[in-house]
C-alpha positions in Angstrom: 6.6 48.5 -1.5 7.0 51.9 -2.3 11.2 51.6 -3.4 10.4 55.5 -4.7 8.9 58.7 -3.0 8.9 60.3 -6.1 10.4 61.2 -9.4 11.2 64.5 -10.9 10.6 65.8 -14.5 13.9 66.2 -14.4 14.5 62.6 -13.7 15.6 62.9 -10.3 14.0 59.8 -8.1 14.0 60.4 -5.0 14.3 57.4 -2.4 11.8 57.0 -0.1 12.4 57.0 3.2 12.5 53.9 6.0 11.0 55.7 9.0 9.6 52.3 10.4 12.9 50.8 10.3 14.6 53.0 12.0 12.1 52.6 15.0 10.9 48.9 14.3 13.7 47.4 17.4 12.5 49.5 20.1 8.5 49.4 18.2 8.5 45.8 18.7 10.6 45.4 22.5 7.5 47.5 23.6 4.3 45.9 21.9 5.9 41.9 23.0 5.7 44.0 26.9 2.4 45.1 26.2 0.9 42.4 25.1 2.5 40.2 28.3 0.7 42.4 31.1 -2.3 42.3 32.6 -5.1 44.1 31.3 -6.3 47.1 33.2 -3.4 47.6 35.2 -1.4 50.3 35.6 2.2 48.9 34.1 -0.2 48.2 31.4 -1.2 51.7 30.9 2.4 53.3 31.8 3.7 50.8 28.0 0.8 51.2 26.6 2.2 54.9 26.2 5.9 53.7 25.5 4.2 52.2 21.6 1.5 55.4 20.9 4.6 57.7 21.6 6.6 55.6 19.3 3.8 54.9 16.9 3.2 59.3 17.3 6.9 59.8 16.2 7.4 57.4 13.3 4.1 59.4 11.5 5.6 62.9 12.5 8.5 62.4 10.7 6.4 61.1 7.8 5.1 64.3 8.1 8.1 66.3 8.1 9.5 64.4 5.3 7.1 65.0 2.7 6.7 68.9 4.1 10.3 69.2 3.6 9.7 68.0 0.1 6.4 69.4 -1.0 8.1 73.0 0.0 
């Protein structure tokens, strides 16, 4: 695990944001539901979209942080 995102030349330390922690409970809930669904069902496809959407939100927030930090 990374403790800091960066340490600047001025000595300022920038903390590593925990993006997964914000969505962790919700992601666990939908992944558990997905595991219990029968393969090939419409409900499984629906829950799979929920899981994919949450993974996308986590990735987008990480990308956004890096873009804001670098500019």
